[in-house]
MMTF fields as JSON, N, C-alpha, C and O atoms, coordinates in Angstrom:
{
  "mmtfVersion": "1.0.0",
  "mmtfProducer": "UNKNOWN",
  "numBonds": 423,
  "numAtoms": 424,
  "numGroups": 106,
  "numChains": 1,
  "numModels": 1,
  "chainsPerModel": [1],
  "groupsPerChain": [106],
  "chainIdList": ["A"],
  "bondAtomList": [4, 2, 8, 6, 12, 10, 16, 14, 20, 18, 24, 22, 28, 26, 32, 30, 36, 34, 40, 38, 44, 42, 48, 46, 52, 50, 56, 54, 60, 58, 64, 62, 68, 66, 72, 70, 76, 74, 80, 78, 84, 82, 88, 86, 92, 90, 96, 94, 100, 98, 104, 102, 108, 106, 112, 110, 116, 114, 120, 118, 124, 122, 128, 126, 132, 130, 136, 134, 140, 138, 144, 142, 148, 146, 152, 150, 156, 154, 160, 158, 164, 162, 168, 166, 172, 170, 176, 174, 180, 178, 184, 182, 188, 186, 192, 190, 196, 194, 200, 198, 204, 202, 208, 206, 212, 210, 216, 214, 220, 218, 224, 222, 228, 226, 232, 230, 236, 234, 240, 238, 244, 242, 248, 246, 252, 250, 256, 254, 260, 258, 264, 262, 268, 266, 272, 270, 276, 274, 280, 278, 284, 282, 288, 286, 292, 290, 296, 294, 300, 298, 304, 302, 308, 306, 312, 310, 316, 314, 320, 318, 324, 322, 328, 326, 332, 330, 336, 334, 340, 338, 344, 342, 348, 346, 352, 350, 356, 354, 360, 358, 364, 362, 368, 366, 372, 370, 376, 374, 380, 378, 384, 382, 388, 386, 392, 390, 396, 394, 400, 398, 404, 402, 408, 406, 412, 410, 416, 414, 420, 418],
  "bondOrderList": [1, 1, 1, 1, 1, 1, 1, 1, 1, 1, 1, 1, 1, 1, 1, 1, 1, 1, 1, 1, 1, 1, 1, 1, 1, 1, 1, 1, 1, 1, 1, 1, 1, 1, 1, 1, 1, 1, 1, 1, 1, 1, 1, 1, 1, 1, 1, 1, 1, 1, 1, 1, 1, 1, 1, 1, 1, 1, 1, 1, 1, 1, 1, 1, 1, 1, 1, 1, 1, 1, 1, 1, 1, 1, 1, 1, 1, 1, 1, 1, 1, 1, 1, 1, 1, 1, 1, 1, 1, 1, 1, 1, 1, 1, 1, 1, 1, 1, 1, 1, 1, 1, 1, 1, 1],
  "groupList": [{"groupName": "UNK", "atomNameList": ["N", "CA", "C", "O"], "elementList": ["N", "C", "C", "O"], "formalChargeList": [0, 0, 0, 0], "bondAtomList": [1, 0, 2, 1, 3, 2], "bondOrderList": [1, 1, 2], "singleLetterCode": "X", "chemCompType": "L-PEPTIDE LINKING"}],
  "groupTypeList": [0, 0, 0, 0, 0, 0, 0, 0, 0, 0, 0, 0, 0, 0, 0, 0, 0, 0, 0, 0, 0, 0, 0, 0, 0, 0, 0, 0, 0, 0, 0, 0, 0, 0, 0, 0, 0, 0, 0, 0, 0, 0, 0, 0, 0, 0, 0, 0, 0, 0, 0, 0, 0, 0, 0, 0, 0, 0, 0, 0, 0, 0, 0, 0, 0, 0, 0, 0, 0, 0, 0, 0, 0, 0, 0, 0, 0, 0, 0, 0, 0, 0, 0, 0, 0, 0, 0, 0, 0, 0, 0, 0, 0, 0, 0, 0, 0, 0, 0, 0, 0, 0, 0, 0, 0, 0],
  "groupIdList": [1, 2, 3, 4, 5, 6, 7, 8, 9, 10, 11, 12, 13, 14, 15, 16, 17, 18, 19, 20, 21, 22, 23, 24, 25, 26, 27, 28, 29, 30, 31, 32, 33, 34, 35, 36, 37, 38, 39, 40, 41, 42, 43, 44, 45, 46, 47, 48, 49, 50, 51, 52, 53, 54, 55, 56, 57, 58, 59, 60, 61, 62, 63, 64, 65, 66, 67, 68, 69, 70, 71, 72, 73, 74, 75, 76, 77, 78, 79, 80, 81, 82, 83, 84, 85, 86, 87, 88, 89, 90, 91, 92, 93, 94, 95, 96, 97, 98, 99, 100, 101, 102, 103, 104, 105, 106],
  "secStructList": [7, 2, 2, 2, 2, 2, 6, 6, 7, 7, 7, 7, 7, 7, 7, 7, 1, 7, 7, 2, 2, 2, 2, 2, 2, 6, 6, 7, 7, 4, 4, 4, 7, 7, 1, 7, 3, 3, 3, 3, 6, 6, 3, 3, 3, 3, 1, 7, 7, 7, 2, 2, 2, 2, 2, 2, 2, 2, 2, 2, 7, 7, 1, 1, 1, 3, 3, 3, 7, 7, 1, 7, 7, 1, 1, 1, 6, 6, 6, 7, 7, 6, 6, 1, 7, 7, 7, 7, 7, 3, 3, 3, 3, 3, 7, 1, 1, 7, 7, 3, 3, 3, 3, 3, 3, 7],
  "xCoordList": [-2.499, -1.63, -2.206, -1.82, -3.198, -3.639, -2.101, -1.78, -1.596, -0.544, 0.81, 1.531, 0.855, 1.745, 1.465, 2.416, 0.073, -0.224, -0.264, 0.059, -0.614, -0.734, 1.162, 1.558, 1.86, 3.125, 3.86, 4.983, 2.661, 3.799, 3.968, 4.175, 3.876, 4.351, 3.009, 1.791, 3.494, 2.252, 2.823, 3.926, 1.142, 0.782, -0.32, -1.503, 1.023, -0.235, -0.513, 0.208, -1.744, -2.064, -2.576, -3.72, -2.327, -3.01, -2.903, -1.874, -4.073, -4.716, -4.173, -3.743, -3.845, -3.238, -3.592, -3.213, -4.498, -5.128, -3.942, -4.244, -2.683, -1.871, -0.32, 0.314, 0.037, 1.106, 2.206, 3.022, 2.673, 3.321, 4.631, 5.789, 4.318, 5.359, 6.164, 7.387, 5.333, 5.832, 7.061, 8.202, 6.316, 7.274, 8.378, 9.364, 8.611, 10.079, 10.515, 11.178, 10.242, 11.031, 11.535, 12.696, 10.86, 11.701, 12.396, 13.327, 12.249, 13.181, 12.721, 13.478, 11.34, 10.614, 10.828, 10.405, 11.625, 11.436, 10.45, 9.725, 10.081, 9.09, 8.269, 7.298, 9.367, 9.091, 8.521, 7.906, 8.765, 8.695, 7.482, 7.233, 6.774, 5.833, 4.593, 4.545, 3.731, 2.808, 1.629, 1.518, 0.453, -0.183, 0.131, -0.737, 1.06, 1.049, 2.445, 3.208, 3.094, 4.28, 4.285, 3.534, 5.042, 5.348, 7.127, 7.904, 7.36, 8.471, 8.958, 8.338, 9.786, 10.14, 11.545, 12.291, 11.788, 12.998, 13.78, 13.254, 14.879, 15.779, 15.208, 15.656, 14.245, 13.622, 12.164, 11.066, 12.483, 11.308, 10.851, 11.553, 9.48, 8.512, 7.249, 6.23, 7.657, 6.332, 5.627, 6.088, 4.375, 3.358, 3.287, 3.747, 2.947, 2.613, 3.807, 4.068, 4.749, 5.947, 5.46, 4.811, 5.946, 5.604, 6.43, 7.613, 5.948, 5.882, 7.503, 8.616, 7.274, 8.829, 10.309, 11.475, 9.441, 10.266, 11.309, 12.526, 10.156, 10.65, 11.492, 12.335, 10.908, 11.128, 13.006, 13.794, 13.566, 14.474, 15.476, 16.459, 14.995, 15.494, 15.814, 17.029, 15.746, 15.695, 16.437, 16.819, 16.702, 17.94, 19.02, 19.935, 19.089, 20.403, 20.897, 22.081, 19.717, 19.988, 21.48, 22.645, 20.747, 21.787, 22.19, 22.358, 22.334, 23.074, 21.979, 22.322, 20.422, 19.613, 18.76, 18.818, 17.653, 17.144, 15.682, 14.833, 15.193, 13.896, 13.931, 14.853, 12.322, 12.135, 10.679, 9.806, 10.623, 9.443, 8.784, 9.53, 7.419, 6.719, 5.911, 5.114, 6.228, 5.572, 4.443, 4.338, 3.647, 1.683, 1.158, 1.632, -0.014, -0.521, -0.602, -1.732, 0.764, 0.496, -0.819, -1.434, -1.272, -2.625, -1.169, -0.287, -1.529, -0.94, 0.205, 0.754, 0.262, 1.348, 0.108, -1.08, 0.737, -0.423, -1.29, -0.893, -2.705, -3.728, -4.271, -5.073, -3.694, -3.916, -4.507, -5.222, -4.382, -4.789, -6.448, -7.239, -6.384, -7.563, -8.2, -7.401, -9.261, -9.586, -10.072, -11.119, -9.668, -9.649, -9.132, -9.52, -7.868, -6.897, -5.543, -5.337, -4.279, -3.542, -2.068, -2.21, -1.424, -1.086, 0.194, 0.781, 0.5, 1.753, 3.133, 3.315, 4.108, 5.033, 5.412, 5.066, 6.201, 6.717, 7.871, 7.867, 8.665, 9.759, 9.885, 9.327, 10.157, 10.3, 12.039, 13.085, 11.943, 12.862, 13.628, 12.948, 14.371, 15.743, 15.784, 15.591, 15.959, 16.42, 17.148, 16.936, 18.478, 19.131, 18.701, 17.575, 19.638, 19.034, 19.24, 18.176, 20.197, 20.044, 18.937, 18.772, 18.348, 16.995, 16.71, 15.876, 18.532, 19.143, 18.226, 18.279, 17.338, 16.647, 17.394, 18.04, 17.175, 17.957, 16.853, 15.875, 17.057, 16.019, 16.349, 17.353, 15.332, 15.795, 15.363, 15.946, 14.313, 13.868, 12.718, 11.99, 12.713, 11.432, 10.359, 10.843, 9.491, 8.483, 7.454, 6.4],
  "yCoordList": [27.031, 27.48, 28.813, 29.218, 29.476, 30.577, 32.312, 33.352, 31.38, 32.643, 32.501, 33.448, 31.612, 31.313, 31.714, 32.045, 31.801, 32.21, 33.812, 34.574, 34.131, 35.835, 36.53, 37.606, 35.511, 36.146, 35.851, 36.157, 35.014, 34.958, 33.803, 33.758, 32.739, 31.453, 30.705, 30.813, 30.221, 29.369, 27.833, 27.461, 27.136, 26.452, 25.372, 25.497, 23.764, 23.149, 21.638, 20.649, 21.917, 20.493, 19.815, 20.081, 18.543, 16.767, 16.435, 16.506, 15.809, 14.988, 13.964, 13.772, 13.241, 11.7, 11.012, 11.522, 9.497, 9.283, 8.784, 8.455, 8.584, 8.019, 9.223, 9.103, 10.324, 10.644, 10.724, 11.495, 9.471, 8.74, 8.245, 8.327, 7.804, 7.096, 8.679, 8.804, 9.648, 11.027, 11.815, 12.147, 11.935, 12.615, 11.397, 11.866, 9.998, 9.177, 9.688, 10.724, 9.085, 9.074, 11.022, 11.276, 11.994, 13.546, 13.281, 14.064, 12.505, 12.753, 13.52, 14.257, 13.675, 14.957, 13.86, 12.742, 14.112, 13.38, 13.242, 14.234, 12.211, 11.836, 12.917, 13.523, 12.997, 14.3, 15.767, 16.635, 15.901, 16.675, 17.024, 18.104, 15.714, 15.504, 17.015, 17.641, 17.124, 17.563, 17.075, 15.892, 18.293, 18.129, 18.637, 18.515, 19.172, 19.024, 18.895, 18.661, 19.006, 18.485, 19.027, 18.482, 20.122, 20.4, 20.612, 20.774, 20.53, 21.164, 22.382, 22.716, 23.233, 24.302, 23.877, 23.182, 24.38, 24.139, 22.953, 21.949, 22.612, 20.889, 21.263, 20.369, 22.263, 22.393, 21.342, 21.349, 20.75, 19.975, 21.037, 21.516, 21.157, 22.433, 21.853, 21.748, 21.351, 20.449, 21.501, 22.377, 21.132, 21.822, 23.724, 24.173, 24.233, 25.869, 26.496, 26.586, 27.06, 27.364, 28.655, 28.622, 29.813, 31.199, 31.578, 31.237, 32.162, 32.461, 33.496, 33.153, 34.448, 35.129, 34.302, 34.677, 32.693, 31.989, 31.508, 31.545, 31.035, 30.176, 30.794, 30.268, 32.828, 33.435, 33.496, 33.464, 33.597, 33.511, 32.326, 32.522, 31.105, 29.531, 30.183, 30.092, 30.566, 30.268, 31.637, 31.513, 32.931, 33.761, 32.999, 32.706, 32.548, 32.261, 31.01, 30.911, 29.873, 28.803, 27.874, 27.756, 27.316, 26.582, 25.372, 25.253, 24.663, 23.015, 22.219, 21.579, 22.32, 21.402, 21.325, 21.952, 20.328, 18.795, 19.646, 19.248, 20.589, 21.567, 22.071, 22.034, 22.714, 23.6, 23.01, 22.66, 22.983, 22.262, 23.139, 23.759, 23.126, 23.807, 22.21, 21.745, 21.609, 20.853, 20.733, 21.23, 20.168, 20.365, 21.46, 22.163, 21.974, 23.133, 24.23, 24.552, 25.159, 26.26, 27.079, 27.108, 27.941, 28.773, 30.507, 30.892, 30.933, 31.758, 31.871, 32.757, 30.641, 30.227, 30.353, 30.069, 30.831, 30.676, 29.713, 28.632, 29.994, 29.355, 28.584, 27.661, 29.097, 28.406, 29.567, 29.218, 30.974, 32.151, 31.523, 30.613, 32.321, 31.509, 33.373, 34.252, 33.504, 34.989, 35.167, 34.562, 35.767, 35.755, 35.055, 34.658, 34.629, 33.801, 34.314, 34.566, 34.521, 34.99, 33.584, 32.361, 34.01, 33.346, 32.828, 33.64, 31.509, 30.579, 30.928, 31.08, 31.08, 30.719, 29.206, 28.13, 29.412, 28.235, 28.438, 29.355, 27.474, 27.219, 27.077, 25.982, 27.333, 26.886, 26.006, 26.608, 24.676, 23.574, 23.276, 22.805, 23.34, 23.224, 21.411, 20.844, 20.91, 19.622, 19.227, 19.77, 17.929, 17.603, 16.22, 15.732, 15.711, 14.313, 13.343, 12.911, 13.151, 12.561, 12.447, 11.815, 13.476, 14.173, 14.654, 14.577, 15.417, 15.859, 17.143, 17.705, 17.723, 18.969, 20.513, 20.331, 21.577, 22.74, 23.914, 23.886, 24.921, 25.849, 26.758, 27.443, 26.94, 28.177, 29.501, 30.583, 29.211, 30.526, 30.4, 29.422, 31.761, 31.387, 32.388, 33.519, 32.389, 32.971, 33.244, 33.841],
  "zCoordList": [-0.18, -1.44, -2.098, -3.195, -1.294, -2.029, -1.636, -2.211, -0.058, 0.055, -1.315, -1.628, -1.72, -2.659, -3.838, -4.547, -4.39, -5.568, -5.422, -6.333, -4.418, -3.948, -4.03, -4.479, -3.469, -3.846, -5.124, -5.525, -5.74, -7.346, -8.046, -9.258, -7.212, -7.195, -8.478, -8.338, -9.265, -9.77, -8.838, -8.436, -8.769, -7.797, -8.433, -8.751, -8.488, -9.087, -8.231, -8.107, -7.77, -6.973, -7.003, -7.373, -6.715, -6.56, -5.806, -5.134, -5.472, -4.635, -4.261, -5.399, -3.794, -3.511, -2.536, -1.481, -2.331, -1.18, -0.524, 0.623, -0.779, 0.233, -0.158, -1.206, 0.95, 0.232, 0.662, 0.156, 2.336, 2.202, 1.279, 1.689, 0.182, -1.083, -1.09, -1.167, -1.007, -1.915, -1.142, -1.465, -0.058, 1.703, 1.776, 2.345, 1.42, 1.978, 0.558, 0.615, -0.983, -2.054, -1.733, -2.056, -1.266, -1.189, 0.013, 0.202, 0.8, 2.289, 2.932, 3.564, 3.046, 4.104, 5.088, 4.794, 6.574, 8.035, 8.545, 8.628, 8.998, 9.635, 10.092, 9.641, 11.728, 12.961, 12.052, 12.671, 10.738, 10.292, 9.257, 8.721, 9.139, 8.148, 8.718, 9.777, 7.389, 7.422, 6.66, 6.338, 6.275, 5.197, 4.103, 3.239, 3.804, 2.554, 2.146, 3.083, 0.73, 0.141, -1.098, -1.906, -1.542, -2.645, -2.647, -1.706, -4.15, -4.826, -5.209, -6.219, -4.892, -5.933, -6.304, -5.614, -7.457, -7.96, -7.46, -7.94, -6.653, -6.047, -4.828, -4.109, -3.801, -2.678, -2.246, -2.802, -1.432, -0.889, 0.458, 1.348, 0.201, 1.032, 1.313, 0.63, 2.953, 3.597, 4.495, 5.227, 4.202, 5.486, 5.19, 4.14, 5.769, 5.727, 6.226, 7.425, 5.005, 5.243, 4.368, 3.322, 5.075, 4.483, 3.1, 3.06, 2.141, 1.026, 1.343, 0.944, 1.942, 2.28, 2.786, 2.904, 3.059, 3.656, 2.52, 2.336, 1.86, 0.398, -0.559, -1.287, -0.389, -1.109, -0.763, -1.707, 0.92, 1.37, 0.765, 0.051, 1.215, 0.978, -0.817, -0.638, -1.856, -2.934, -3.523, -4.686, -2.893, -2.737, -2.192, -2.963, -0.749, -0.087, -1.012, -1.334, -1.498, -1.741, -0.843, -1.223, 0.525, 1.215, 0.739, -0.474, 1.302, 1.18, 2.066, 3.061, 1.562, 2.558, 1.637, 0.578, 2.06, 0.902, 1.21, 0.411, 2.036, 2.135, 3.525, 4.34, 3.659, 4.514, 4.912, 4.119, 6.334, 6.558, 7.861, 8.619, 8.028, 9.263, 9.557, 8.742, 10.666, 11.046, 11.766, 12.887, 11.276, 11.936, 11.759, 10.867, 12.566, 11.816, 12.654, 13.023, 13.203, 13.704, 13.477, 12.411, 14.974, 14.1, 13.875, 14.643, 12.77, 12.105, 11.016, 10.362, 11.157, 9.749, 8.566, 8.713, 7.453, 6.21, 5.933, 5.499, 6.163, 5.859, 6.811, 6.672, 7.972, 9.672, 10.409, 11.348, 10.211, 10.434, 11.374, 11.128, 12.214, 12.995, 13.595, 13.917, 13.601, 13.956, 15.139, 15.371, 15.903, 17.61, 18.201, 19.3, 17.495, 18.268, 17.796, 16.609, 19.106, 18.658, 17.651, 17.624, 17.306, 16.254, 17.303, 18.018, 17.287, 17.731, 17.342, 16.134, 18.107, 17.639, 17.021, 17.508, 15.843, 15.849, 14.502, 13.681, 14.57, 14.03, 12.448, 12.373, 11.343, 9.87, 9.959, 10.202, 9.723, 9.935, 8.845, 7.933, 8.689, 7.415, 7.479, 8.555, 6.658, 6.516, 5.561, 4.476, 5.651, 5.535, 4.319, 4.41, 3.284, 2.682, 4.512, 4.956, 5.168, 6.228, 7.566, 8.61, 6.784, 7.583, 9.17, 10.072, 8.702, 10.304, 10.176, 9.082, 11.201, 10.995, 12.027, 13.059, 11.583, 11.78, 11.847, 11.099, 12.761, 12.717, 11.99, 12.182, 10.785, 9.734, 10.03, 9.95, 10.359, 10.916, 12.01, 12.184, 12.802, 13.617, 13.823, 13.789, 13.959, 13.701, 14.9, 14.684]
}
């Protein structure tokens, strides 16, 4: 969340005992689910999506439901691990039918 605030986003957090209903309601495909779920404008953001990729999403406004970084790859925002090299990972876009596609590779 800190990297989003540093990038100028206003972040409101809510801790829930069960996030599954929210993920289902927002249409996050099970295979793309991660630890955090957020919304920005009409888009869903799932997991550790970098702020600059969210910026690009809001600039380009593609016809997708949202973006996701499945799992918690080392090197993704908030998952930095001193002394460990960052992992390559994909930021996935998904549509209302849950169909994923690579939006950006890191």
